[in-house]
C-alpha positions in Angstrom: 62.8 -67.7 -101.1 60.2 -68.0 -98.0 57.2 -65.3 -98.1 56.7 -63.1 -95.1 53.8 -65.2 -93.7 53.8 -67.4 -90.7 51.5 -70.6 -90.6 49.7 -72.7 -88.1 48.0 -75.8 -88.8 45.4 -77.1 -86.1 43.3 -80.3 -86.0 41.4 -79.0 -83.1 40.6 -75.4 -81.5 43.8 -73.2 -80.7 45.9 -70.4 -80.4 47.4 -69.6 -83.6 49.4 -66.2 -82.5 49.2 -64.0 -79.5 49.7 -60.3 -79.8 48.9 -58.0 -82.7 49.0 -59.3 -86.4 47.3 -59.9 -89.6 45.3 -63.2 -90.6 46.0 -63.6 -94.3 44.0 -66.5 -95.1 42.3 -69.7 -93.6 42.0 -73.1 -95.4 39.5 -75.4 -93.8 39.2 -79.0 -94.7 36.2 -80.8 -93.5 36.0 -84.3 -92.3 33.1 -86.7 -92.1 30.8 -83.9 -91.3 30.5 -80.3 -92.3 33.0 -78.1 -90.7 33.3 -74.4 -89.4 36.4 -72.3 -88.4 35.5 -69.5 -86.4 38.5 -66.9 -86.1 38.5 -64.7 -82.9 40.6 -61.7 -82.0 41.4 -63.1 -78.7 43.7 -65.6 -77.0 40.9 -67.8 -76.2 37.6 -68.9 -78.1 35.5 -65.8 -77.4 35.8 -62.3 -78.3 35.4 -60.4 -81.5 34.8 -62.5 -84.3 36.9 -61.9 -87.4 35.7 -64.4 -89.9 33.8 -67.7 -90.0 34.7 -70.1 -92.7 32.3 -73.2 -93.6 33.2 -76.4 -95.4 30.8 -79.1 -96.5 31.2 -82.7 -95.7 34.7 -84.4 -97.4 35.5 -81.1 -99.0 37.4 -77.7 -98.2 37.0 -74.0 -98.3 39.8 -71.1 -98.4 39.0 -67.4 -97.6 41.6 -64.8 -98.2 40.9 -62.3 -95.3 43.9 -60.0 -94.7 42.2 -58.8 -91.4 44.1 -57.3 -88.6 43.9 -58.5 -84.8 45.2 -56.9 -81.8 44.8 -59.2 -78.9 45.6 -62.7 -80.8 44.4 -65.0 -83.1 42.3 -67.9 -81.8 40.3 -70.6 -84.3 37.6 -72.7 -83.0 36.9 -75.8 -85.1 33.4 -77.4 -85.3 32.5 -80.8 -87.0 33.8 -84.0 -87.0 37.6 -84.3 -88.0 38.0 -81.1 -89.5 41.6 -79.3 -89.9 42.7 -75.8 -90.6 45.9 -73.8 -91.7 45.9 -70.1 -91.0 48.4 -68.0 -92.7 49.3 -64.8 -90.7 51.8 -61.8 -90.4 
């Protein structure tokens, strides 16, 4: 049985969900450089920062957040070749 969460995979900065919701978790995979995923309560790459997740070169990091957002959820990725999966309600 599938759980209640949706998910979005991004290999570049982008919108996860517009409108209100909850970010459950962020899983970040770094490429050939350290990576950072900055999660915003917005539909673009600015506004209130909900979380910053960092991963070292060729490694990954996961954060369970369970943080509510009101406007939307947007993730800005930095680094060389990062990817992120965000689970949300």
